[in-house]
N, C-alpha and C positions, 0 to 999 in steps of 0.2 A: 642525643636529646630522638625520641622514637617517631615514627610517622604521625603517629596516633595525637601526640601534641602537636604538633604543627599544622594539623589540618581541622579546619572549624568542624565543629561535634554534626551540625546538619549536612554536612557534606558526606562523613561517615555513613550516613543513613542513606544520602542518595546514589554513594555509590562505596558501600565497603571494600572494596578490593584498590580503591583510588590510596597512590603511595607519594611521598612529598615531588617524586621525579616528577608525575602525574600532576599533584597541585600546580608547583609553580609553569608547566606548561597550559595549563589553564589559565592560571593568574595573566603568563604572557598572551595568550589569544584574546583576553577578556578586557586587558586594559590596554590594546594599542590606542593611540590615539584617534585613529579614524574608524574605529570598530563602529557598529552597529547600535540600536539604542537595545541592550537589551532586554528582558521582558520577561523570562521566564528560567527557572534555575530546574536541573534535571540530572539524573545521572544511571547508569545501568543498572545498578540494583545488583548486582553477577554476587555471587557468596564464595567462598571455598569450596569447591567442588565442583562449580559450573561448570570453568574451564574443561574440567577432564571430560566432562561430560560431551562438552563441544568438540573437543577433540578425538572423542569416540565418534560423532556424530561423523566429523571431517573423514575419518578411516574408511567409514563405510560409504560414504558420499564416492571418495577418490578409488575404491574397489570395485562400487555399482555391480558384484555379482548377484544381488538379489533385485533386480529393479521392478516397481511393483507395476509400474505401468509397461513392459516391456510385451506383453502377452497380453492377448483378450484375456486370458483366465485370471479372479481375483486371485493373489498371495494365501496359499495357507496362515500364515502368520499374520496377516491382515482381519482374514475372516475371525480367528480364533480371539483376537482384540476385540474388533467389535462383539463379538459373545458376552465378553467379559465386558466391555461396557453397557452392558443389556441391561445388565443390575445394579449402573451408578449411574441412567440419567431416565427419566422417565420419558423422555421424549424418544430416543433408540427405542426403548424396552416396547411402545406403541408401533414404533418403524420396523420394528424384528418377531414378529410373532411366535408362539410359543411353538416349539418344533421343526423352524422351518429351517433349512439346509443353505444355509450360505453361499457354499462350495457350489451346490449345483444350483442352485435358484437365484443365485445373486443380481441377476437381471429383474429380478422381478419385484425388489425390493422397493419400496414407496422412495421417492426422492424429495428432498429438502430444498427450500427455497430463501429468498431473501425476508420473505413474508414469514418465514417460521422464524425466522431470528428477531423482526422487528417487533412480533407479538409476542411469542411463546421463549423470551430468550431464556426465561429463570427455567424453564422443562428440560431444557438443550444443556444447560451447565450441570455436570456431574454432582449428585444432591448430597455426596459423601465429604465432599472441600469442606477442609474446616477454617486452612488458614488462608485467607486474602491478603496477609500482610505484603505482600509483595505484587498484588494485582496492579495491571497498566489497562485503563481503558482506552481505547481507540474510538473515537467517531466517525462515520462516513455515510454517505446520503448514494454514493456508487452510482453506475450508470443506469440503475433504476428508479433512483429518487425515493427511497425505502431510507429512512434514517435509522440506522443502526449502528448499536454500542457495542462493538468487540471486547469482549476483556482477553486479556493477554496473560500469559509468564515470562520474566523475562528472560527464561533460556532460550522460549520461543524466539524471540527476537535475535540474539546472538546467535542461533543455529542460521538466521536469514542469512547472516555476515558470511558465516562458511559459503551459504549457497552463491551468496555475490561473489566470495573467492572464485571460485568452479566457473563461475561465467568469465571472470576477467582473464583466468586461466586459458580458457577455448580460445580466449580472443587475444592470445598472445600478451597480455598487460600480468605485471608484476602482482600481485594482491600482496606482498609481505610489506607490514610497515612497523617502523620501529617509535622508539620511546621520545625521541625529538623533535618528530614533526604531524603535520593534521593530517589524517589518513583520509578523511571524508567531509566535505564539503556539502549539504543539504540544500540547493538552488531552488526559492521558490519566487513566484513572484505575483501576490495574494495583497486585496485590498487590506484584510487582517490576517496575521499567524503569528505565532511560536516565533520567537527568535533566541535561539541560546547556543551555548558552546557548553562542552562537555567531552569527559575521558572514552574513549573504549579499551576497555581494558580484553578483550576477546583480540585485540590489535596492538597489543603489547603495549599498553597504556596512551597510543595513539591519539590525536586530538579528533574531537568530529566541532564543525560549526554549522546550525541551522540559520538560512541566512533568507533576507527577502528582500527584492528589485522595488521597491517600493519607497518612494520621498519620503515619506514620513518617518519610517526608519533608520533614518541617514543622517545625524545632526550635520554633516559635513557636504552633504549632497551625495550627487553622483560621483564629482573627484574624491572623494573619500571613498564612496562603494568600491570604485576601479584601483584605489591603490591597496585597500584592505583586502576585496578578495582574490585580486592580482598578487597580492604578497605573500599568502598563506603556502600557496606550494601544494593544494590538496593533491594527493595522490589518486582520487577518486572523486568525482563529482558526481550526485545523485541529483536527478532532476525531472522534467518533463518539457516536452516540445514547447509550449508558451514558454515556460520561462527561459528555456537554454536560446529564446529568440528576441526575450528581452533584455538576455546578456549580451547578444551582439548590438541589439542597437543602444545600451547602453556603452557598449564598446569597453565590456569585460574583458583583461586578458587573461585566459584560465590555461593553463598548459597539464591537464591531470595525464594520466599514466591512461585513466580510459573513464568514458563516461556512461552511466546505467540510466536510460530516461526507461520511465516509468508512467505509471497513473493514467496516460490515452497511450492510442496508439503512434508509435513513428512509421509515416512515409519514408518508403525508400528512397525520394528526394530530399527529405529534410534531412534525413540520417548523415545522407553521401556530402550537405552544406554542412552538416556540422563538424563532420568525421575531419573535412577539409579545412575549415574555420581552426579547429580548437585543437589538429594536429594528433586526435587520437584515436581508439576506437570506441564507437557509440555502441551500446548494447542495450535492444529494445526489449525490455523486460518485463513479461505479464504476470503479473501479481494482482490479489484482492488483497484485500486488508484481513479479508473472515478467512483466507485460505492460506495467506501468505503466498511467498514467490511460486510460479510453476513451471514458469519457462522462460528463454531468453534466445534471440533472435542465432539461428543457427550461424557461423563463422564463416560458412560458402553461400550466405545468403539466400537460401536456401530453406525458408520455413520456420520454427523454432524450437528449438529442442527442449524436450523438459527436462526439469536443472535436478528437482530434489529423487531420491531413489526410496523413498516412503511414503511417495500419496500415488493414489490409483486415480488414473484420467481415463475418462470412456467421456466416447462421442454421440449425445443419445439424442432419440426423437422426442413428437408431443408426448408419447406416453409411458415415457423412461427408456424404450428396449434400443440396445446399441444400434446404430447404424454398421455399414458395412467399412470395411476400410476405406480412406480416401472420397466419402462420401460427408460432406458437411452436414452439422447436425451441432445440438448444444452443449458444450462443456460443461461436464457434470464430476467434478471431485469430491474423492475421499480423503481425508488426512485427519490424523490423529494425533498431530503433532503439538497441536493447544491441547494442552490438558486441563483451560478452562472451558476450552468449548470445541468441543470433536464436531467432526461435520462428515458424516456417512451420505453419501451421492445427495451431493449437494450440486444444484442447479445456479450456474457461475450467471447466467444472461447473456451467455457470451458465444460466438461460433467459431467453430473450426472443423477440418478432417483431421483425422490423425494416421500415423503411421509409426506401425510396430517395429520393434528392431532393439540390439542394444542401447543405443542410444534413441527411445522414441522420438517423434518429431509432431507437431502440429501445423497445420499448413491453413493458408485460406484464413489467415484470425481475421475475424467482423468483429464489431461490436463496441470498440473501445477508438474512434474520430476522434480527435483531439476537437473540443468547443470551447473556441474567443469570442469571449464579450469583451465591447469598452464601454467606459462610463463616459458621462456626458463631457468630462472635462479629456478627454482623449486617453483616458490612463488603461492598461489592462485591469478587467474584472475576472476573474476566475470561478469555475462551476462550485469550487471549495465555497469561494467566499458568498456566491448568493444562495449556497444551499443551508449556510452558519447563519448568514441574517434571519432567513425565514425561520428557522429551528428555535432561535432566540426568545422570539416574540410568541409565536404559537406553534400547537401540537395538530402537526397532520401524518397520514399514514406514509402518503407517498405527495410526490408533486412535477409537473409537468411544465419546464420555464422555457421559452424563446425570445432569441431577439432581433430583430429583420431588421434588413441593411440601414433604414434611417434612425435606428437606435431603439426605436419603441418596442414594448417586451409584452409579452401575455406571461401568466403563467395561472394553472389548472391545479387544485388542491383535492384529493382525496381526507376527507374529514375521518377520524379516531370517532368509530361508533359514542355516543351519548357525549363528546367535546368538543363545540361548535368549536372553528377556527374565526381567530380575530383578523380579521380582513383588512379593518384600519391600519393595526398594528403591524400586519404583514407589508402595506403599501408605503406605511412609513419608513419600515426597512429598508426596504429596495428603494427607495427614494431615497435614502442618505446613503447607501452606497453608490449608486447608479447615476444618482442626479437629477436634474426635471428632464424625464424622457418619459414620455404616452407609457400607461402603464395598464395595460387589462387586468383581471383579475378574475378568476372563473372559479366555483365549488363544485367539483363532480363525486359522489358519491361510487362511483363504478369506472372509475379513471384506474388503467390497469389491470383490472381483473378479467378478461374477457380476451386480453391481447398484450404480449410488450410495448410500451410505448417508451421514448426517450426519454430522460429526465431532464434533457438539455440540449436546444438545437439552438443554430445561430445562421444567420446571411452575412456576419462579420468575416473577412477572410484573413488570414494568420501572415 
């Protein structure tokens, strides 16, 4: 009997490379008695030929013989690629004037920001793309409060797994997974999020689970969560400081080969505490939804190593000029890996200094401090929950949300021109999420237009 006769048609569409072995593993993961309440189904959508491209990417990543960020000079191959892109993206066409010499005058190119992606994404996406059948879209509100819909290609996400492999190796952990095991557990602590299981064909058909530490997602409560998550034996856990803290509070016993902590910054104290508790290296992962992975904490604890070989990272001042090496400025990234959304001199809104070399590093990374909220009943509430709750009921360009130590909250919203904000709906959504706590709502058309403002702030301690 062939693989295709045993695997449901909808799963072949979600995961065309899924085998009967992978399907059997997926069923075991999903059908355990203590499994969470699954609310989503998805696959990696990789096709024949994609794995070979990931292998080519791995080889270049391992060789690292032309690391884009190793020097201050933008590499010639990247200049050529940007110039070719000029004819395909209306935004890049305006960004790069006719006759502009990229190799000589790169630092004088205009920069991009999240506001460009939030309001002009159709101009950034290359206009000659005709096949959107494998389009994946990720929503993010980030540290700036701009709601951005980020288009992705499945191959881009597969290459991110190769970047995770390099980070694991740098920290002495094996990134090799078998077809009979769970390779990765993505652990969240949110009020609402997708909960699902899938198969990673990039990792030999090993399993993947996204789970959430919230009572409503476990029919058997915390005891079931402890049994299920502890029994998965996931080789890699990807999470964030707040969710890892919740895992400790729930007494979930995890023993992975490594933990990758992302989304927000990981303090040295928490990193040491998590490493001791879970018995493995804990890697601080600097990544944005828009750019993909950028850097991971260095094994010697001295800064963050720039992981990809194919991104060009600058540290710039207010007008877009590079600051001297060792001086803190805004991190600016050029990456064309995502064909759906190329970024040329993209301002991240985060700050650091840079050290060039064979393995370039960021130091003094700032702008990603973990922000922790609690509802009236004491449950943790993530910034993702808050941004999602507001965006589902009203349209706005940017937001700033804060919670005081007594639980009271304030939110300021910048409207999209011509679209009024539904303050009553926002109040209702946040009250449902956070419980009955004092809430102030303000509308400010100039929010974030004159200076960077934090999207989230809290006096609640982690």
